[in-house]
C-alpha positions as CSV (number, residue, x, y, z in Angstrom):
1,X,0.0,0.0,0.0
2,X,1.3,3.4,-1.0
3,X,0.4,6.8,0.5
4,X,-2.4,8.8,-1.2
5,X,-2.6,12.5,-1.9
6,X,-6.4,12.6,-1.7
7,X,-7.9,15.2,0.5
8,X,-10.8,15.1,3.0
9,X,-12.9,16.8,0.4
10,X,-12.2,14.0,-2.0
11,X,-13.3,11.4,0.5
12,X,-16.4,13.2,1.8
13,X,-17.7,14.1,-1.7
14,X,-17.1,10.6,-3.1
15,X,-18.8,9.0,-0.1
16,X,-21.8,11.4,-0.5
17,X,-22.2,10.3,-4.2
18,X,-21.8,6.6,-3.6
19,X,-23.8,6.2,-0.3
20,X,-25.8,9.4,0.1
21,X,-28.6,8.0,2.4
22,X,-26.4,6.1,4.8
23,X,-26.4,7.4,8.4
24,X,-23.1,9.1,9.3
25,X,-23.2,11.4,12.3
26,X,-25.9,11.5,15.0
27,X,-26.7,12.3,18.6
28,X,-29.9,12.1,20.8
29,X,-31.6,14.9,18.8
30,X,-30.2,14.9,15.2
31,X,-29.3,12.4,12.5
32,X,-27.3,13.3,9.4
33,X,-26.9,11.1,6.4
34,X,-23.7,11.1,4.4
35,X,-25.2,13.5,1.8
36,X,-26.6,15.7,4.5
37,X,-23.2,15.8,6.2
38,X,-21.6,16.9,2.9
39,X,-24.3,19.5,2.3
40,X,-24.0,21.0,5.8
41,X,-20.2,21.0,5.8
42,X,-20.2,22.9,2.5
43,X,-22.8,25.4,3.8
44,X,-20.6,26.0,6.9
45,X,-17.5,26.5,4.8
46,X,-19.4,28.9,2.5
47,X,-20.4,30.9,5.6
48,X,-16.8,31.0,6.8
49,X,-15.6,32.0,3.3
50,X,-18.2,34.8,3.2
51,X,-16.9,36.1,6.5
52,X,-13.4,36.5,5.1
53,X,-11.7,33.2,6.0
54,X,-9.4,31.9,3.3
55,X,-6.9,29.0,2.9
56,X,-4.1,29.1,5.4
57,X,-5.9,31.4,7.8
58,X,-5.5,30.1,11.4
59,X,-8.8,29.4,13.2
60,X,-8.9,28.6,16.9
61,X,-11.8,26.2,17.5
62,X,-13.2,25.3,20.9
63,X,-13.3,21.6,20.3
64,X,-16.5,20.3,22.0
65,X,-17.2,16.6,21.6
66,X,-20.2,17.2,19.3
67,X,-21.6,16.8,15.9
68,X,-21.4,20.6,15.5
69,X,-17.7,20.6,16.2
70,X,-17.1,17.7,13.8
71,X,-18.8,19.7,11.0
72,X,-16.8,22.8,11.8
73,X,-13.6,20.8,11.6
74,X,-14.5,19.3,8.2
75,X,-15.5,22.8,7.0
76,X,-12.0,24.2,7.8
77,X,-10.4,21.2,6.1
78,X,-12.2,21.4,2.8
79,X,-11.4,25.1,2.4
80,X,-7.8,24.7,3.4
81,X,-7.8,26.7,6.6
82,X,-5.6,25.8,9.6
83,X,-7.6,24.7,12.6
84,X,-6.1,25.2,16.1
85,X,-7.8,22.6,18.2
86,X,-8.5,24.0,21.7
87,X,-9.5,22.0,24.8
88,X,-13.2,22.5,25.4
89,X,-12.6,22.8,29.1
90,X,-11.1,26.2,28.5
91,X,-11.9,29.4,26.7
92,X,-10.3,29.1,23.3
93,X,-8.0,32.2,23.3
94,X,-7.0,31.6,26.9
95,X,-6.1,28.0,26.1
96,X,-3.7,29.0,23.3
97,X,-2.0,31.7,25.4
98,X,-1.6,29.3,28.4
99,X,-0.1,26.6,26.1
100,X,3.1,28.6,25.7
101,X,3.0,28.1,22.0
102,X,3.5,31.5,20.2
103,X,0.7,31.3,17.7
104,X,-1.8,34.0,16.9
105,X,-5.2,32.9,15.5
106,X,-6.8,35.0,12.7
107,X,-10.3,33.9,13.8
108,X,-11.9,32.2,16.7
109,X,-14.9,29.9,16.6
110,X,-16.4,29.2,20.0
111,X,-19.6,28.7,22.0
112,X,-17.9,29.3,25.4
113,X,-20.0,32.4,26.2
114,X,-23.2,30.2,26.3
115,X,-21.5,27.7,28.8
116,X,-18.7,25.3,29.2
117,X,-20.6,22.0,28.5
118,X,-18.0,19.8,26.9
119,X,-20.6,18.3,24.6
120,X,-22.2,21.5,23.7
121,X,-23.8,22.1,20.3
122,X,-25.2,25.5,19.2
123,X,-24.5,29.1,20.2
124,X,-21.5,29.4,17.9
125,X,-19.8,32.7,17.3
126,X,-17.1,33.6,14.8
127,X,-14.6,36.3,15.9
128,X,-12.3,38.2,13.6
129,X,-9.2,38.6,15.8
130,X,-7.9,41.6,13.9
131,X,-11.1,43.7,14.0
132,X,-12.7,42.2,17.0
133,X,-16.0,41.8,15.0
134,X,-18.2,38.9,16.1
135,X,-20.8,37.0,14.0
136,X,-23.2,34.5,15.4
137,X,-24.0,31.4,13.3
138,X,-25.7,28.0,13.6
139,X,-25.2,24.5,12.4
140,X,-28.4,23.8,10.4
141,X,-30.8,20.9,11.0
142,X,-32.1,19.8,8.6
143,X,-28.9,20.4,6.7
144,X,-28.7,23.3,4.2
145,X,-27.9,22.5,0.6
146,X,-25.7,25.0,-1.2
147,X,-23.3,24.9,-4.1
148,X,-19.7,25.2,-3.0
149,X,-18.6,28.9,-3.2
150,X,-14.8,28.3,-3.4
151,X,-12.2,26.0,-4.8
152,X,-11.7,23.1,-2.3
153,X,-8.2,22.6,-1.1
154,X,-6.1,20.4,-3.4
155,X,-2.8,20.2,-1.6
156,X,-2.9,17.4,1.0
157,X,0.6,18.3,2.2
158,X,-0.3,21.8,3.4
159,X,-0.6,22.6,7.1
160,X,-4.1,21.6,8.1
161,X,-4.3,21.6,11.9
162,X,-2.3,22.2,15.1
163,X,-2.7,19.8,18.0
164,X,-1.4,21.1,21.3
165,X,0.4,18.4,23.2
166,X,-1.1,17.6,26.6
167,X,1.9,19.1,28.5
168,X,1.8,16.3,31.1
169,X,5.5,16.7,31.6
170,X,5.9,20.4,31.1
171,X,5.4,23.0,28.4
172,X,3.1,22.2,25.5
173,X,4.1,22.1,21.8
174,X,2.1,22.9,18.8
175,X,2.2,19.8,16.6
176,X,1.6,20.7,12.9
177,X,-0.2,18.0,10.8
178,X,-1.4,17.9,7.2
179,X,-4.3,16.1,5.6
180,X,-1.7,13.8,4.0
181,X,-0.6,12.9,7.6
182,X,-4.0,12.1,9.0
183,X,-5.6,10.5,6.0
184,X,-2.7,8.1,5.4
185,X,-2.8,7.2,9.1
186,X,-6.4,6.1,8.7
187,X,-5.5,4.0,5.6
188,X,-2.5,2.6,7.5
189,X,-4.7,1.6,10.3
190,X,-7.5,-0.1,8.3
191,X,-6.5,-3.7,8.6
192,X,-5.6,-3.3,12.3
193,X,-8.7,-1.5,13.2
194,X,-11.0,-4.5,13.2
195,X,-13.8,-3.0,11.1
196,X,-16.7,-5.4,10.5
197,X,-18.4,-3.8,7.6
198,X,-21.6,-2.8,9.5
199,X,-20.0,-0.9,12.4
200,X,-21.3,1.9,14.4
201,X,-19.2,3.7,16.9
202,X,-19.4,5.9,20.0
203,X,-17.5,9.1,20.0
204,X,-16.2,9.4,23.6
205,X,-12.9,11.0,22.8
206,X,-12.1,14.7,23.1
207,X,-11.8,16.4,19.7
208,X,-8.8,18.6,20.6
209,X,-6.7,15.4,20.9
210,X,-5.3,13.4,17.9
211,X,-7.0,10.2,19.0
212,X,-10.4,12.0,18.9
213,X,-9.7,13.4,15.5
214,X,-8.7,10.0,14.1
215,X,-12.1,8.6,15.0
216,X,-14.2,11.3,13.2
217,X,-11.9,10.9,10.2
218,X,-12.4,7.2,10.4
219,X,-16.2,7.8,10.0
220,X,-15.6,9.3,6.6
221,X,-12.6,7.3,5.3
222,X,-13.7,3.8,6.6
223,X,-17.5,4.6,6.4
224,X,-18.4,4.0,10.0
225,X,-21.4,6.0,11.5
226,X,-20.7,7.7,14.8
227,X,-22.9,8.7,17.7
228,X,-22.1,11.6,20.1
229,X,-23.6,11.0,23.5
230,X,-24.5,14.1,25.5
231,X,-22.5,12.7,28.4
232,X,-19.6,10.3,28.8
233,X,-20.8,9.3,32.3
234,X,-20.2,5.6,32.3
235,X,-23.7,4.6,33.3
236,X,-25.2,6.8,30.5
237,X,-22.8,5.4,27.9
238,X,-23.7,1.8,28.8
239,X,-27.4,2.7,28.5
240,X,-26.6,4.0,25.0
241,X,-24.9,0.8,24.1
242,X,-27.9,-1.2,25.2
243,X,-30.2,1.1,23.2
244,X,-28.3,1.6,20.0
245,X,-26.2,-1.6,19.8
246,X,-22.9,0.0,19.0
247,X,-20.1,-2.2,17.9
248,X,-17.0,-0.2,18.8
249,X,-15.4,2.7,20.6
250,X,-12.0,4.0,21.4
251,X,-10.5,5.5,24.6
252,X,-7.8,5.2,27.3
253,X,-7.7,2.0,29.4
254,X,-8.8,3.7,32.6
255,X,-12.2,4.4,31.0
256,X,-12.6,0.9,29.7
257,X,-11.8,-0.4,33.2
258,X,-14.5,1.9,34.7
259,X,-17.0,0.6,32.1
260,X,-16.2,-3.0,33.0
261,X,-16.6,-2.3,36.7
262,X,-20.1,-0.7,36.2
263,X,-21.2,-3.4,33.7
264,X,-20.2,-6.1,36.2
265,X,-22.0,-4.3,39.1
266,X,-25.2,-3.4,37.2
267,X,-25.5,-6.0,34.4
268,X,-25.8,-3.8,31.4
269,X,-26.1,-5.6,28.0
270,X,-22.9,-5.0,26.0
271,X,-23.2,-7.9,23.7
272,X,-23.2,-5.7,20.6
273,X,-19.7,-4.5,21.3
274,X,-17.0,-6.2,19.2
275,X,-13.9,-3.9,19.4
276,X,-12.4,-1.3,21.7
277,X,-9.3,0.6,20.5
278,X,-7.1,1.4,23.5
279,X,-4.3,3.9,23.4
280,X,-2.6,6.7,25.4
281,X,-1.6,4.6,28.4
282,X,-0.5,1.0,29.2
283,X,-2.6,-1.7,30.7
284,X,-1.5,-4.8,32.6
285,X,-2.3,-8.3,31.4
286,X,-4.8,-8.7,34.2
287,X,-6.6,-5.4,33.3
288,X,-6.6,-6.5,29.6
289,X,-8.3,-9.8,30.4
290,X,-10.8,-8.1,32.8
291,X,-11.9,-5.6,30.1
292,X,-12.2,-8.2,27.4
293,X,-14.0,-10.8,29.5
294,X,-16.4,-8.4,31.3
295,X,-17.4,-6.3,28.2
296,X,-17.3,-9.3,25.8
297,X,-15.1,-7.7,23.1
298,X,-11.7,-7.7,21.6
299,X,-9.1,-5.1,22.6
300,X,-7.1,-3.5,19.8
301,X,-4.0,-1.9,21.4
302,X,-2.4,0.9,19.4
303,X,0.6,3.1,19.8
304,X,1.1,6.5,18.4
305,X,1.6,10.1,19.4
306,X,0.6,13.5,18.2
307,X,4.0,13.8,16.3
308,X,3.2,10.5,14.4
309,X,-0.4,9.7,14.6
310,X,-0.1,5.9,14.4
311,X,3.0,3.8,14.8
312,X,1.9,0.3,15.6
313,X,-1.2,-1.8,16.4
314,X,-2.5,-5.3,17.0
315,X,-5.8,-6.2,15.3
316,X,-8.5,-8.3,17.0
317,X,-7.4,-11.4,15.1
318,X,-4.0,-11.4,16.8
319,X,-3.4,-13.8,19.7
320,X,-4.6,-12.6,23.1
321,X,-1.2,-13.0,24.7
322,X,0.4,-10.7,22.0
323,X,-2.3,-8.1,22.3
324,X,-2.1,-8.1,26.1
325,X,1.7,-7.7,26.2
326,X,2.5,-5.5,23.3
327,X,1.2,-2.5,21.2
328,X,1.2,-4.7,18.1
329,X,3.2,-4.7,14.9
330,X,4.5,-1.7,13.0
331,X,1.8,-0.4,10.7
332,X,2.1,-1.4,7.0
333,X,3.2,2.0,5.5
334,X,5.6,2.6,8.4
335,X,9.2,1.4,9.1
336,X,10.0,0.9,12.8
337,X,13.4,0.7,14.5
338,X,14.8,0.3,17.9
339,X,18.0,2.2,18.2
340,X,20.8,2.6,20.8
341,X,22.2,6.0,21.9
342,X,24.5,6.1,18.8
343,X,21.7,5.4,16.3
344,X,22.6,1.7,15.8
345,X,19.7,-0.7,15.1
346,X,19.3,-3.2,18.0
347,X,18.4,-6.9,17.7
348,X,15.1,-8.4,18.8
349,X,14.6,-8.3,22.5
350,X,17.0,-5.5,23.2
351,X,15.6,-2.2,24.7
352,X,16.3,1.0,22.9
353,X,14.6,4.1,21.6
354,X,11.6,3.5,19.3
355,X,12.0,5.4,16.0
356,X,9.8,5.4,12.9
357,X,9.5,6.4,9.3
358,X,5.9,7.1,8.3
359,X,3.6,9.3,6.1
360,X,1.9,10.3,9.4
361,X,5.0,12.1,10.8
362,X,4.2,15.7,11.6
363,X,5.3,18.7,9.6
364,X,7.1,20.1,12.7
365,X,6.4,22.1,15.9
366,X,4.8,25.5,15.3
367,X,7.3,28.3,15.7
368,X,10.2,26.0,16.3
369,X,13.1,24.9,14.1
370,X,13.6,21.7,16.2
371,X,12.4,18.5,14.6
372,X,13.1,15.2,16.3
373,X,14.3,13.5,13.0
374,X,17.7,12.1,12.4
375,X,19.7,12.3,9.2
376,X,17.9,9.2,7.8
377,X,14.4,10.8,8.3
378,X,13.5,8.6,11.3
379,X,11.4,10.2,14.0
380,X,12.8,9.7,17.5
381,X,9.7,9.1,19.7
382,X,11.4,9.5,23.1
383,X,9.8,6.1,24.0
384,X,11.8,3.1,25.1
385,X,10.9,-0.4,24.0
386,X,11.9,-3.5,22.0
387,X,10.7,-5.6,19.1
388,X,10.3,-9.3,19.8
389,X,11.1,-12.2,17.5
390,X,7.6,-12.1,15.9
391,X,7.8,-8.3,15.2
392,X,5.5,-7.1,18.0
393,X,6.5,-3.9,19.7
394,X,6.7,-3.7,23.5
395,X,6.8,-0.3,25.3
396,X,9.0,-0.3,28.4
397,X,9.2,3.4,29.4
398,X,10.0,6.9,28.2
399,X,13.4,8.4,28.0
400,X,12.2,11.6,29.7
401,X,10.1,9.6,32.2
402,X,13.4,8.8,34.1
403,X,14.1,9.4,37.8
404,X,17.7,10.1,38.5
405,X,18.5,8.4,41.8
406,X,22.0,9.0,43.1
407,X,23.1,9.7,39.6
408,X,21.5,6.5,38.2
409,X,18.7,6.6,35.6
410,X,15.7,4.6,36.8
411,X,12.6,4.1,34.6
412,X,9.3,5.2,36.2
413,X,7.5,2.6,34.1
414,X,9.7,-0.2,35.5
415,X,8.8,0.8,39.1
416,X,5.1,1.0,38.1
417,X,5.3,-2.5,36.7
418,X,6.8,-3.7,40.0
419,X,3.9,-2.2,41.9
420,X,1.2,-3.6,39.7
421,X,2.8,-7.1,39.9
422,X,1.6,-7.2,43.5
423,X,-1.8,-9.0,43.9
424,X,-3.4,-6.1,45.9
425,X,-2.4,-3.2,43.6
426,X,-4.7,-2.5,40.6
427,X,-2.8,0.5,39.1
428,X,0.2,2.7,39.9
429,X,1.8,6.0,38.8
430,X,5.4,6.9,39.7
431,X,7.1,10.3,39.4
432,X,10.4,11.7,40.6
433,X,10.4,14.3,43.4
434,X,13.2,16.2,45.0
435,X,15.1,14.4,47.7
436,X,18.0,15.8,49.9
437,X,19.9,12.5,50.0
438,X,19.2,10.9,46.6
439,X,18.8,14.0,44.5
440,X,15.6,12.6,43.2
441,X,13.4,9.9,44.7
442,X,10.4,8.0,43.4
443,X,6.9,8.8,44.7
444,X,4.1,6.5,43.9
445,X,0.3,6.8,43.7
446,X,-1.5,3.5,43.8
447,X,-5.1,2.3,43.3
448,X,-5.9,-0.8,45.3
449,X,-8.0,-3.7,43.9
450,X,-11.5,-3.8,45.2
451,X,-11.7,-5.4,48.6
452,X,-7.9,-5.6,49.0
453,X,-5.7,-4.0,51.7
454,X,-2.3,-2.4,51.3
455,X,0.7,-4.6,52.5
456,X,3.8,-2.5,53.1
457,X,6.0,-5.5,53.7
458,X,5.2,-7.0,50.3
459,X,5.9,-3.7,48.7
460,X,9.4,-3.6,50.2
461,X,10.1,-7.0,48.7
462,X,9.8,-5.9,45.1
463,X,12.2,-2.9,45.4
464,X,15.8,-2.7,46.1
465,X,17.0,0.0,48.5
466,X,17.8,2.6,45.9
467,X,14.4,2.2,44.2
468,X,12.2,2.3,47.2
469,X,9.7,5.1,46.9
470,X,9.9,8.1,49.2
471,X,6.2,7.8,49.7
472,X,3.4,5.6,48.5
473,X,0.0,7.3,48.5
474,X,-3.2,5.3,48.2
475,X,-5.8,7.0,46.0
476,X,-9.1,6.1,44.5
477,X,-8.2,7.6,41.1
478,X,-5.3,9.4,39.4
479,X,-5.5,13.0,38.1
480,X,-5.9,12.9,34.3
481,X,-5.0,15.3,31.5
482,X,-7.8,16.4,29.2
483,X,-6.9,13.6,26.8
484,X,-7.3,11.0,29.6
485,X,-3.7,10.3,30.3
486,X,-2.3,10.2,33.9
487,X,-1.2,13.7,34.6
488,X,2.2,13.2,36.1
489,X,2.9,17.0,36.2
490,X,-0.1,17.4,38.4
491,X,1.0,14.6,40.7
492,X,4.4,16.3,41.0
493,X,2.9,19.7,41.8
494,X,0.5,18.1,44.4
495,X,3.0,15.8,46.2
496,X,6.4,17.5,45.6
């Protein structure tokens, strides 16, 4: 398979011609077919164009998890504008300023003045940042039908969006991605994704995050209808699964674990579910088995990052032991490497830095000359891992997620694995904190298994003297970033 230079307009317009009456995007109140989606996206883009927006203009978008926001995203893409995806928890312009990325939007699209509901449709306002002029506009239902008033973007390689990294370890970066990047990621992921041909999906992911954007792109490129629930409260989502019989969703492992807990306690019917795509954080073998067995589905573990949307994945047809212990094989259009500190390729089973060549590699960081590519064009991910004899990739830690104890580098992930190996600990997060004697020392937050008690003596047995955490705090849950990852920066700030 070779990369394509087709644009999102190509995919959406062809889909609308071939399957116009198929359901594509819907929520509790509105249902849009493929043709209606195309018509409304064109109408929105026409409105933006009429208000002065042109190709390459930077548009800050408050990314609510909604049908509205999905249509706004596609409208910016077909006209070639650059969308700056802002966390819906924040006011759009404040979010960009607080990110630390020096980027000035030309326009802002937001509904923040009407409220901060993360799933909010309606009450949209377009602001011209140069003049301060504001224009209210709405997403139509039923969809409007208009002829396109501009030339759709033809250059798939042009800058299309900026994703702000979560900043869980410090200052955010503005990751620049093109349509070429994200469309070829979806094509790269097709065989791994476990599509059944008659799928329907839940959109639970935030749309300011690359994982969320991949799912709405998947709806168009792989023709999978998506439902946007008004809430991602676990009970409510399970009720929706019972009602609408969805086959798939994607999220971080912690949410899938919560779904399994509630399903087990309350007996919701999840028999329609076939696949869950899990990314963004590791899960233990025990957690993997618990999610699969309780929800009655297959887990598709995937590995990627904003800088390279998809690197590896293991489809539902792979053996359970491989899907539970790895993040799958390198995706078909990618080339994966595990390198030592000198850039030499390492043999199977030997840990090193994971590097990749891919059509999904970002254009760069906004406003920065730095690009984590070596002279051979390989992206250095900053993640540690190894490839086994069968070609499955295993993540072992992060180069920057290192605790320097008495001058020795210790992987936080390795210490977390030691804690979760204990029968009474369900999950663990380890960070480095200042220590007068050791320079840095580990600090651990742990979540206990239901009905279990903490055993200090057993904890002491799994650590050597140098590794022993300065403190172990028992919590009910971890602080999370807006993208659902464990917020280690927040843990450091709270417990330093």
